[in-house]
C-alpha positions, 0 to 999 in steps of 0.5 A: 695029585699025588702029594709027595710030587709036590714035596712043599704041598705035602709037609704043609699037609701033614702040618696041617692035619697035625693041628686040626683036631686042636683047632676044631676043639677051638671051635666047639661052640660052632663045630657041632659035628668035628668029625664032619668038619674035619672031613670038609677041610681035609677035602678042601685041602685035597682041592687045594692043592690042585688049585694052588698050583694053576696059573694065575690069571688078570682079574681087573685093573685101576690106575697103576694097580691090576688084581690077579688070582693068587697061586703057591708060588705068592705064598712066601710074599704073603706071609711075608706082608702078614709078618710085617711090623705095619701090618702084624697088629691088625691081621693074623699070619696063615700057614702055607696049610691053611692057604691051601685048605682056603684054595679049596674052599669055594666061598673064599678067594685069593688075589694078589695086587701088582704095580707096574712091571707085575710087581707084587705089593699087596694082596686082597682075600675075599669071602662069601663068594657064593652068596647071591648078593653080597661079598665080604673083602675078609684081608687086605695087605698093602706091602708097600707104604706111603705110595697111595697103594692102599686107596688104589687098592680098595678101588680095585676091590670095588670094581672086582666085587661090582663089575667082575663079580656083579655083586650089590654089597662090599663089606669089611671089618677092621680092628676098632683102633685101627684108625689109618685102615678106617680113614682109607675106608672112608675116604674110598666110600664105605659107610660106617655099620659097626663102631663095636669090637670090629668096625664093620664098613659097607658100601652098595653098587648103586653107591659106586661112582668109581673114576677110571684113572 
């Protein structure tokens, strides 16, 4: 892909590249070889520039919702959902360059949750996609509150992890003060495993008892 043929991706690349030196300085305790990390992240971005323009496809469905792959056309929705006043205290906000880089990261997977009429109502990011048995629900945001979509989206993520990916364990974490999210996790079958700084939850495929709506 020639970045100049996609001005928005080209602009995101220049911004992303300019932020990497400071990002790697922040990672100094884990990035033992910053030069190699820089190459990996830039390579991820270039691969992501191809993947983020691919046509979306449905992955699975549950109840009123369906899960599909995300692409660059979803970024404005994702950005607004992250910035929403009800969500922003619990999730970060990623610039487009970071999202494109993660499209090129084989260990990361970005999805959109849609309701009736193919209307996006949230997104879910998964991590550890290359792991043999475990997958992490890294980030979930539901933009339309008070309609029961949050609980259905959690079941949707479980169905994806256990029936589409055929993994054995799905795990996630949230801030200890995010009681609303923790209530949803408990009510959809998760077990609390780490009550400290980041409340950790998980569930196993053997405990997956989802009833189709």
